[in-house]
C-alpha positions as CSV (number, residue, x, y, z in Angstrom):
1,M,-58.7,184.5,192.2
2,V,-61.8,184.0,194.2
3,A,-63.3,180.7,195.1
4,T,-66.6,179.9,193.5
5,T,-69.4,178.3,195.4
6,S,-70.7,176.0,192.5
7,S,-73.2,173.1,192.8
8,S,-71.6,169.5,193.0
9,P,-70.8,167.8,190.2
10,S,-73.3,165.3,189.1
11,S,-71.2,162.5,187.9
12,P,-71.6,158.4,189.5
13,A,-69.2,157.1,191.9
14,M,-66.5,154.9,190.3
15,P,-68.2,151.7,190.3
16,Y,-66.8,148.3,191.7
17,D,-67.3,145.3,189.6
18,P,-66.0,141.9,191.5
19,Q,-67.4,140.3,188.5
20,A,-65.1,142.5,186.1
21,I,-62.0,142.0,188.1
22,A,-62.5,138.2,188.6
23,R,-62.4,138.0,185.0
24,Y,-59.4,140.0,184.6
25,Y,-57.3,138.3,187.0
26,R,-58.7,134.8,185.4
27,W,-55.9,135.2,182.7
28,R,-53.5,136.7,184.8
29,P,-53.2,133.9,187.7
30,W,-49.6,135.3,188.1
31,L,-50.7,138.1,189.7
32,L,-52.9,136.6,192.5
33,L,-50.6,134.0,192.9
34,W,-47.5,136.9,193.5
35,R,-49.9,139.0,195.6
36,T,-51.0,135.9,197.9
37,F,-47.3,135.2,198.4
38,Q,-46.3,138.4,199.6
39,I,-49.4,138.8,202.0
40,L,-49.1,135.0,203.5
41,S,-45.5,135.7,203.9
42,S,-45.9,138.8,205.1
43,L,-48.8,137.8,208.0
44,G,-46.8,134.4,208.2
45,R,-43.3,136.1,209.3
46,F,-45.2,138.5,212.0
47,V,-46.9,135.0,213.6
48,W,-44.3,133.3,213.7
49,G,-42.2,136.0,215.3
50,L,-45.3,135.9,218.1
51,K,-45.1,132.2,218.2
52,W,-41.3,132.0,218.4
53,D,-41.7,134.7,221.6
54,Q,-44.2,132.5,222.8
55,W,-42.0,129.6,222.7
56,T,-38.5,131.5,224.0
57,R,-40.7,133.2,226.9
58,Q,-39.5,136.4,225.4
59,T,-43.3,137.6,224.4
60,E,-43.1,140.7,227.3
61,R,-39.4,141.5,226.4
62,N,-40.5,141.8,222.5
63,R,-43.8,143.2,222.8
64,F,-43.1,146.2,221.5
65,R,-40.8,145.0,218.4
66,R,-43.9,143.3,217.4
67,A,-46.0,146.3,217.4
68,I,-44.0,148.1,215.4
69,Q,-43.5,144.9,213.2
70,L,-47.3,144.6,212.9
71,R,-47.6,148.4,212.0
72,R,-44.8,147.8,208.9
73,V,-46.5,144.2,207.6
74,L,-50.1,146.2,207.1
75,T,-48.4,149.7,205.5
76,G,-46.1,147.2,203.4
77,L,-49.6,145.3,202.2
78,G,-51.3,148.9,201.2
79,P,-54.3,150.2,201.5
80,T,-56.6,147.3,201.9
81,F,-54.9,146.0,205.1
82,I,-53.8,149.1,206.3
83,K,-58.0,149.7,206.5
84,I,-58.1,146.9,208.7
85,G,-55.2,148.2,211.1
86,Q,-56.9,151.6,211.6
87,A,-60.5,149.7,212.7
88,L,-58.2,148.0,215.4
89,S,-56.4,150.7,216.4
90,T,-60.3,151.8,218.2
91,R,-60.3,149.1,220.2
92,P,-58.4,149.7,223.0
93,D,-60.1,147.2,225.3
94,L,-58.9,144.7,222.7
95,V,-55.8,145.6,221.8
96,R,-52.9,145.5,223.8
97,K,-51.5,149.1,224.6
98,E,-48.1,148.8,222.6
99,F,-50.2,147.3,219.6
100,L,-52.5,149.8,219.8
101,E,-50.0,153.1,219.7
102,E,-48.2,151.5,216.6
103,L,-51.6,151.3,214.8
104,I,-53.0,154.7,215.7
105,L,-50.5,156.0,213.8
106,L,-52.0,154.1,210.3
107,Q,-54.8,156.7,211.1
108,D,-53.0,159.4,209.5
109,Q,-49.1,158.9,210.0
110,L,-48.0,156.9,206.7
111,P,-45.1,157.6,204.5
112,P,-45.9,160.3,202.2
113,F,-45.6,160.0,198.2
114,P,-43.5,162.2,196.4
115,N,-44.1,165.7,196.2
116,K,-43.5,165.9,192.9
117,K,-45.7,163.0,191.8
118,A,-48.5,164.7,194.0
119,L,-47.9,168.3,192.5
120,A,-48.0,167.0,188.7
121,L,-51.5,165.5,189.9
122,I,-52.8,168.3,190.7
123,E,-52.1,170.1,187.5
124,R,-53.4,167.4,185.4
125,E,-56.6,167.1,187.1
126,L,-57.8,170.5,187.7
127,G,-56.2,171.7,184.5
128,R,-54.2,174.5,185.7
129,P,-50.6,175.5,187.7
130,V,-50.6,174.8,191.3
131,S,-49.4,178.4,191.6
132,E,-52.3,179.9,189.2
133,L,-54.7,177.4,191.9
134,Y,-53.6,178.5,195.1
135,R,-51.9,181.6,196.9
136,S,-49.9,179.2,199.5
137,M,-49.4,175.4,199.6
138,S,-47.4,173.4,202.6
139,P,-43.8,172.7,201.0
140,Q,-44.6,168.9,202.5
141,P,-47.8,166.9,203.4
142,V,-49.0,167.8,207.0
143,A,-51.1,164.4,207.5
144,A,-50.6,161.2,205.1
145,A,-53.4,158.2,205.0
146,S,-54.1,155.3,203.2
147,L,-55.7,156.9,200.4
148,G,-54.4,160.2,200.1
149,Q,-52.5,162.8,201.7
150,V,-53.0,166.2,202.8
151,Y,-51.0,169.7,202.1
152,R,-52.3,173.1,204.0
153,G,-53.1,175.7,201.7
154,E,-54.8,179.4,201.5
155,L,-57.2,180.7,198.4
156,W,-57.0,183.6,197.0
157,D,-59.3,184.9,199.1
158,G,-57.9,184.2,201.9
159,D,-59.8,180.8,203.2
160,A,-57.6,178.3,205.0
161,I,-57.9,175.2,203.1
162,A,-56.8,171.3,202.7
163,I,-55.8,169.9,199.8
164,K,-56.3,166.2,199.6
165,V,-54.3,164.6,197.1
166,Q,-54.8,160.9,196.0
167,R,-52.0,158.4,196.0
168,P,-51.1,157.0,192.7
169,K,-52.1,153.7,191.5
170,L,-55.1,152.6,193.8
171,V,-57.2,151.5,191.7
172,P,-55.3,148.4,190.5
173,K,-53.8,147.9,194.3
174,I,-57.3,147.6,195.7
175,S,-59.0,145.6,192.7
176,L,-56.1,143.1,193.5
177,D,-56.3,142.9,197.3
178,L,-60.2,142.5,196.6
179,A,-60.0,139.6,194.1
180,V,-57.3,137.6,196.6
181,I,-59.5,138.5,199.7
182,R,-62.8,137.8,197.9
183,K,-61.1,134.3,196.8
184,A,-60.0,133.1,200.2
185,V,-63.4,134.0,201.6
186,V,-64.5,131.8,199.2
187,W,-62.3,128.4,199.5
188,F,-62.1,128.9,203.4
189,G,-65.3,130.4,204.5
190,P,-67.5,127.5,204.8
191,F,-65.2,125.8,207.1
192,L,-65.3,129.3,209.4
193,P,-67.5,129.5,212.9
194,L,-70.2,132.1,214.1
195,N,-72.7,131.4,210.1
196,L,-70.6,133.5,208.4
197,G,-69.5,131.9,205.5
198,H,-72.2,131.7,203.7
199,N,-72.1,135.5,202.7
200,L,-68.7,135.8,203.4
201,S,-68.5,137.0,200.2
202,V,-71.0,139.4,199.9
203,I,-69.3,141.4,202.7
204,V,-66.3,141.4,200.9
205,D,-68.1,142.8,198.0
206,E,-70.0,145.2,200.4
207,F,-66.4,146.6,201.5
208,G,-65.0,146.8,198.2
209,T,-68.1,148.9,197.1
210,K,-67.1,151.4,199.9
211,L,-63.8,151.7,199.2
212,F,-64.3,152.4,195.7
213,E,-66.8,154.8,196.5
214,E,-63.9,156.2,198.8
215,I,-61.5,156.8,196.6
216,D,-63.8,159.1,194.5
217,Y,-63.3,162.2,195.6
218,L,-66.3,164.0,194.0
219,N,-68.5,161.4,195.7
220,E,-66.8,162.2,199.2
221,G,-67.4,166.0,198.7
222,R,-71.1,165.3,198.0
223,N,-71.3,163.0,201.0
224,A,-69.9,166.0,203.1
225,E,-72.6,168.5,201.9
226,R,-75.2,165.7,202.5
227,F,-73.8,165.5,205.9
228,A,-73.9,168.9,206.6
229,D,-77.1,169.8,205.7
230,N,-78.4,166.9,208.1
231,F,-76.5,168.4,210.9
232,A,-77.5,171.7,210.1
233,A,-79.7,172.1,213.2
234,Y,-77.3,170.6,215.5
235,P,-74.5,172.8,216.4
236,D,-72.3,170.9,218.8
237,V,-71.1,169.1,215.0
238,K,-68.9,170.8,212.7
239,V,-67.9,169.9,208.4
240,P,-65.8,171.1,206.5
241,K,-67.0,173.5,203.4
242,I,-66.2,171.9,200.0
243,Y,-65.1,174.2,197.2
244,W,-65.7,172.7,194.3
245,E,-63.8,175.0,191.7
246,Y,-60.9,172.9,193.5
247,T,-62.0,169.1,193.5
248,S,-62.0,166.6,191.0
249,Q,-62.3,163.0,191.3
250,R,-58.7,162.6,192.5
251,V,-58.1,166.1,193.9
252,L,-60.3,167.4,197.2
253,T,-59.7,171.0,198.3
254,L,-62.0,171.6,201.7
255,E,-62.3,174.3,204.6
256,W,-59.5,173.6,207.1
257,I,-60.2,172.5,210.6
258,E,-58.6,174.3,213.5
259,G,-58.7,171.9,216.5
260,T,-57.0,168.2,218.3
261,K,-57.4,165.1,216.4
262,L,-58.7,162.6,219.1
263,T,-55.8,160.3,218.8
264,A,-54.6,158.4,221.8
265,S,-51.4,161.0,222.0
266,Q,-54.3,163.8,222.5
267,C,-57.2,161.8,223.9
268,M,-57.8,163.9,226.9
269,V,-57.7,167.0,225.3
270,N,-56.1,170.2,226.8
271,G,-58.0,171.2,230.0
272,K,-60.0,173.5,227.9
273,R,-62.1,171.1,226.4
274,D,-64.6,168.7,228.2
275,P,-64.0,164.9,227.0
276,D,-66.9,163.6,228.5
277,A,-69.1,166.4,226.5
278,L,-67.4,165.5,223.7
279,V,-67.6,161.8,224.4
280,R,-71.9,162.5,224.2
281,T,-71.7,164.8,221.0
282,G,-69.8,162.0,219.3
283,V,-72.3,159.0,220.6
284,V,-75.2,161.0,220.0
285,S,-73.7,162.5,216.6
286,S,-74.0,158.8,215.9
287,L,-77.5,157.6,216.7
288,R,-78.3,160.4,215.1
289,Q,-76.7,159.5,211.6
290,L,-78.1,155.7,212.3
291,L,-82.0,156.5,214.1
292,E,-83.0,160.0,212.2
293,F,-81.1,160.5,208.9
294,G,-80.4,157.0,208.1
295,F,-77.3,158.5,206.7
296,F,-74.0,157.4,208.4
297,H,-70.2,157.6,209.0
298,A,-68.7,154.1,208.7
299,D,-65.3,155.2,209.1
300,P,-65.4,157.3,212.4
301,H,-62.0,156.4,213.6
302,P,-59.8,159.4,215.6
303,G,-57.8,160.8,213.0
304,N,-60.9,161.6,210.9
305,L,-62.2,163.3,214.4
306,F,-61.4,167.0,215.7
307,A,-62.1,168.2,218.7
308,M,-62.0,172.1,217.8
309,P,-61.4,175.4,220.2
310,D,-65.1,176.2,220.7
311,G,-66.2,172.6,222.1
312,R,-67.3,171.1,218.7
313,M,-67.1,168.1,217.2
314,A,-65.6,168.6,213.6
315,Y,-66.0,165.4,210.8
316,I,-63.8,164.8,207.9
317,D,-63.1,162.1,205.4
318,F,-66.5,161.2,204.2
319,G,-65.5,158.6,201.9
320,M,-67.1,155.7,203.5
321,M,-70.3,156.5,204.1
322,D,-73.7,154.1,203.7
323,Q,-77.3,154.3,203.9
324,L,-80.2,152.9,205.5
325,D,-84.0,152.7,204.4
326,Q,-86.8,153.6,206.3
327,V,-87.9,150.3,207.3
328,A,-84.3,149.3,208.9
329,K,-84.7,152.9,210.9
330,E,-87.8,151.7,212.0
331,T,-86.9,148.5,212.8
332,L,-83.8,149.0,214.8
333,V,-86.2,151.6,217.0
334,D,-88.4,148.6,217.5
335,S,-85.9,146.2,218.7
336,V,-85.1,148.9,221.2
337,V,-88.3,149.0,222.5
338,H,-88.9,145.0,222.0
339,L,-85.5,144.5,224.3
340,I,-86.8,147.4,226.8
341,N,-90.3,145.8,227.0
342,Q,-88.5,142.3,227.0
343,D,-90.7,140.7,224.2
344,Y,-88.3,138.4,222.5
345,R,-90.6,136.9,220.3
346,L,-91.0,140.6,218.7
347,L,-87.5,141.1,219.2
348,A,-86.5,137.8,217.3
349,Q,-89.1,139.0,214.3
350,D,-86.8,142.3,213.8
351,F,-83.9,140.1,213.2
352,V,-85.8,138.9,210.1
353,K,-86.7,141.9,209.2
354,L,-82.9,143.0,209.7
355,G,-81.6,140.0,207.8
356,F,-79.9,138.7,210.4
357,L,-82.4,135.3,210.1
358,T,-83.6,134.0,207.4
359,P,-88.0,134.3,206.7
360,E,-88.2,130.9,206.5
361,T,-86.4,130.3,210.2
362,D,-88.4,128.9,212.8
363,I,-88.0,131.9,215.4
364,R,-89.6,129.4,218.0
365,P,-86.5,128.1,219.7
366,I,-84.4,130.9,219.2
367,V,-86.7,133.2,221.5
368,P,-85.7,131.5,224.7
369,A,-82.2,131.5,224.0
370,L,-82.5,135.9,223.1
371,E,-84.1,135.5,226.5
372,S,-81.7,134.0,228.3
373,V,-78.8,135.8,226.9
374,F,-80.7,139.4,227.3
375,S,-82.4,139.3,229.9
376,E,-78.8,138.9,231.2
377,I,-77.5,142.3,229.8
378,I,-80.7,144.1,230.7
379,D,-79.8,143.5,234.4
380,V,-76.5,145.0,234.0
381,S,-76.6,148.0,235.6
382,V,-75.7,151.0,233.3
383,K,-72.4,151.8,234.4
384,D,-71.3,147.7,233.6
385,F,-72.6,147.8,230.2
386,N,-71.4,148.8,227.2
387,F,-71.3,147.8,223.5
388,Q,-69.0,144.9,223.7
389,T,-71.2,143.3,226.1
390,I,-73.6,142.7,224.0
391,T,-71.2,141.8,220.5
392,D,-69.9,139.4,222.8
393,Q,-73.0,137.5,224.2
394,F,-74.9,137.5,221.1
395,S,-71.9,135.9,219.3
396,G,-72.6,132.4,221.3
397,L,-76.1,132.5,219.9
398,M,-74.4,132.8,216.2
399,Y,-72.7,129.4,216.9
400,E,-76.1,127.9,217.8
401,Y,-78.4,129.0,215.4
402,P,-78.9,130.2,212.1
403,F,-78.0,134.0,212.9
404,R,-75.8,135.7,209.6
405,L,-74.2,139.0,209.4
406,P,-76.1,141.3,206.8
407,A,-73.5,142.8,204.7
408,K,-74.9,146.2,205.1
409,F,-74.5,145.7,209.5
410,A,-71.3,144.8,209.3
411,L,-70.7,148.8,208.1
412,I,-73.1,149.5,211.0
413,I,-71.5,147.3,213.4
414,R,-68.1,149.0,212.9
415,S,-69.0,152.1,212.8
416,L,-70.6,152.0,216.8
417,V,-67.4,149.7,217.9
418,T,-65.0,152.7,216.7
419,Q,-67.3,155.2,217.8
420,E,-67.1,153.0,221.2
421,G,-63.5,152.9,220.9
422,V,-62.8,156.2,220.4
423,A,-65.2,157.3,223.6
424,L,-63.4,154.6,225.6
425,C,-60.2,156.8,224.4
426,L,-61.3,160.0,225.8
427,N,-62.9,158.1,228.8
428,P,-61.8,154.9,229.9
429,D,-64.8,154.6,232.3
430,F,-67.1,155.6,229.4
431,K,-70.3,153.3,228.9
432,I,-72.2,153.9,225.9
433,V,-75.5,153.3,227.1
434,E,-75.1,155.8,229.1
435,V,-75.6,158.1,226.3
436,A,-77.2,156.2,224.4
437,Y,-80.4,155.4,226.7
438,P,-81.3,158.9,227.5
439,Y,-81.0,159.8,223.6
440,V,-83.9,156.7,222.8
441,A,-86.0,157.0,226.1
442,R,-85.6,161.2,225.0
443,R,-86.8,160.7,221.5
444,L,-90.0,158.4,222.8
445,L,-91.0,160.7,225.2
446,A,-91.2,163.4,222.8
447,G,-93.3,161.3,220.3
448,E,-91.8,163.5,217.8
449,T,-93.5,161.1,214.7
450,P,-96.4,159.1,214.7
451,E,-94.0,156.5,214.9
452,F,-92.6,156.9,217.7
453,Q,-96.3,157.9,219.0
454,R,-97.1,154.2,218.6
455,R,-93.4,153.3,220.5
456,L,-94.2,155.2,223.3
457,L,-97.3,153.1,223.8
458,E,-96.1,149.7,223.1
459,V,-93.2,150.7,225.9
460,L,-96.1,152.2,228.4
461,F,-98.5,149.2,227.9
462,K,-98.0,145.8,227.5
463,D,-100.7,143.0,228.0
464,G,-103.7,146.1,227.8
465,K,-102.3,147.3,231.1
466,F,-100.0,150.9,232.2
467,Q,-96.7,150.1,233.3
468,W,-96.3,152.6,235.5
469,Q,-92.4,151.3,236.5
470,R,-91.4,152.0,232.7
471,L,-92.7,155.7,232.7
472,E,-90.9,156.3,235.2
473,N,-87.5,155.1,233.9
474,L,-87.7,156.3,230.6
475,I,-88.5,160.0,232.5
476,E,-85.4,159.1,234.7
477,I,-83.2,157.4,232.6
478,A,-84.2,160.7,229.8
479,R,-83.1,163.3,232.8
480,T,-79.9,162.2,233.0
481,D,-79.4,163.9,229.5
482,D,-78.9,167.8,231.1
483,S,-80.5,169.2,227.5
484,F,-83.7,167.4,228.2
485,D,-86.8,169.4,229.7
486,L,-89.8,167.7,230.6
487,I,-92.1,171.1,229.9
488,P,-92.1,170.4,225.9
489,T,-92.9,167.0,226.3
490,A,-95.6,167.7,228.8
491,Q,-97.1,170.1,226.0
492,F,-96.5,167.6,223.4
493,G,-98.5,165.1,225.5
494,L,-101.3,167.5,226.1
495,Q,-101.6,168.3,222.2
496,Y,-101.9,164.9,221.5
497,L,-104.2,164.0,224.4
498,F,-106.6,166.8,222.7
499,S,-106.2,165.5,219.0
500,G,-108.6,163.0,217.0
501,D,-105.9,160.2,218.0
502,G,-105.0,160.7,221.7
503,G,-108.7,159.6,222.7
504,F,-108.2,155.7,222.8
505,F,-105.0,156.7,225.1
506,L,-106.4,158.6,227.5
507,K,-109.3,156.3,228.1
508,Q,-106.5,153.8,229.0
509,I,-104.7,156.1,230.9
510,V,-107.7,157.0,233.0
511,L,-108.8,153.3,233.3
512,A,-105.0,152.7,234.3
513,L,-105.7,155.0,237.5
514,T,-108.2,152.3,238.8
515,E,-107.0,149.1,237.4
516,D,-107.2,146.3,239.4
517,E,-110.4,148.1,240.7
518,R,-108.3,150.1,243.0
519,L,-107.0,153.9,242.5
520,H,-103.1,154.0,241.9
521,T,-102.4,156.7,244.1
522,E,-98.7,155.2,245.3
523,E,-97.8,155.2,241.9
524,V,-99.0,158.6,240.5
525,S,-97.4,160.0,244.0
526,R,-94.0,158.4,243.0
527,L,-94.3,159.4,239.6
528,W,-95.3,163.5,240.9
529,D,-92.1,163.4,243.5
530,L,-89.6,162.0,240.2
531,V,-90.8,165.3,237.8
532,K,-92.4,168.2,240.5
533,E,-89.0,170.4,240.7
534,D,-89.4,170.6,236.5
535,F,-93.2,171.1,236.8
536,Q,-92.9,174.9,238.9
537,P,-96.6,176.4,238.6
538,Q,-96.2,179.2,235.6
539,R,-94.3,176.9,233.5
540,L,-97.0,174.4,233.5
541,L,-99.8,176.4,233.3
542,G,-97.8,178.0,230.1
543,A,-97.4,174.6,228.7
544,A,-101.2,173.8,228.9
545,F,-102.1,177.5,227.6
546,G,-99.6,176.1,224.6
547,A,-101.2,172.9,224.1
548,L,-104.9,174.3,223.7
549,A,-103.8,177.7,222.3
550,S,-105.0,176.0,218.9
551,F,-108.4,174.8,220.0
552,S,-111.2,176.4,219.8
553,E,-114.6,176.4,222.6
554,E,-116.8,174.3,219.7
555,A,-114.0,172.4,219.0
556,V,-113.5,171.3,222.9
557,A,-117.2,170.2,222.6
558,N,-116.2,167.6,219.7
559,W,-113.0,166.2,221.2
560,P,-112.6,162.4,221.0
561,P,-110.7,163.2,223.9
562,V,-114.2,164.3,225.9
563,V,-116.3,161.4,224.9
564,A,-113.5,159.4,226.0
565,I,-113.6,161.1,229.2
566,T,-117.1,160.6,229.5
567,T,-117.2,156.8,228.4
568,A,-114.4,156.0,231.3
569,Q,-116.7,157.9,233.8
570,K,-119.3,155.3,232.9
571,E,-117.0,152.0,232.7
572,L,-115.9,153.5,236.8
573,Q,-119.3,153.3,237.6
574,N,-119.9,149.9,236.8
575,V,-116.7,149.0,238.3
576,A,-118.3,150.9,241.3
């Protein structure tokens, strides 16, 4: 039997309907009460154990025992709470080592469900005996996770595959947990700090929506193909192929990925692989997902990431994904630019656009508060800066001002925090901005789109004056990325200056060279010292000819930059 490459099914994802769930349990309150009792009693025994150790001064002696207890409690409470444990397992900077080691087991080392049930589900979902579907299938699952378990197999054409089979009765289990949690946040939300009480139910609903999408394997397959399309031009990222003929809503057959999971026991992957290169690939791919594609992996824990023998990083498990619209992507980049510029009024407006502040909020008292917090962050050197720095500092503002956490950004923050956790696991000294800064600087300097061209101008000009130091900083930061090449950037700059849109920019540069009635030879000399190694004469001439290649002599006579230079020369004469 030969696998086909048919297109993905178009059936909609399984919907999450909190009102329908609430109506169902309104007439079955005993189910809610019993589940609430189970959750409180399980977590209560764990908390009581911690307190008892504290009172009897046995905390150190019992710390490994309590770590095991927490893992067993979360496992016993089921998929929803396992997901919470997985999120905690990615933060070595927040969770004690002994707890971390146990929580990591929640990523893919959970108790499996019986093979008999898994095989029956495969045959029921795909409509054929397992012996006809696959040439071979491992007798036991090779991994068991919160929502399903995975077998290794082989198709009749010889392709190595992973067969993902969903756990039984997931929908009623998850629905009941979400109903309990939603009731709890409605009751206790108003008493919580950080201005979260007003929309905690929205965040729970966002989580519920994503969880229901995650248990629809047809949806996961479509997500994987879309993710693969986005990264088709980036060879460092691998996405497994989906075999649609052997896939249904509860069974997913995909390409087998050979590699090392980025779990704690294997964080310092074998000597043939470079941990720092993996970190760089992971962080840059996350930034691309958020700022370029707007379609991001919301659950990048170490069990879902593989270091492949050829140095690539592979993503698996595309059940929990989310989408950013163009406005949100652009506003995120704007917020980075405004933070670089230390323009806190515009940064406050960005927070309004992103939903952290309501449109009617008076931002005037918030601006100096943002300045007091973020000026400290900006002054911190890159080596002492990480994502946790931002969240710790920003949380203080949420106590005093009407900031709120939009449901969409709960997943984004979770994704970023998780990614940084993976990076810290691979390299405890890693700082996320050491990779993130060069990425943003490189994209600004490249000016790939009109939006990025506008943002570059915002960075380079403030109050009508050219910011020499910012240009130096951008180039210096961008060059910390070994893959950054200034020549294509210079060629793009020349093409932009020779375009109709570049006239004003050229005029501003000419004026900047003579602003304050003096030639800025010192700044130009310092800038040249910074870039001269990159600009060998042959390469520089090649960039210039490349920029000019598409222009004719007649077009040159009518270039707006020529007019701009003439105007600038006249203004210089007037100054003289």
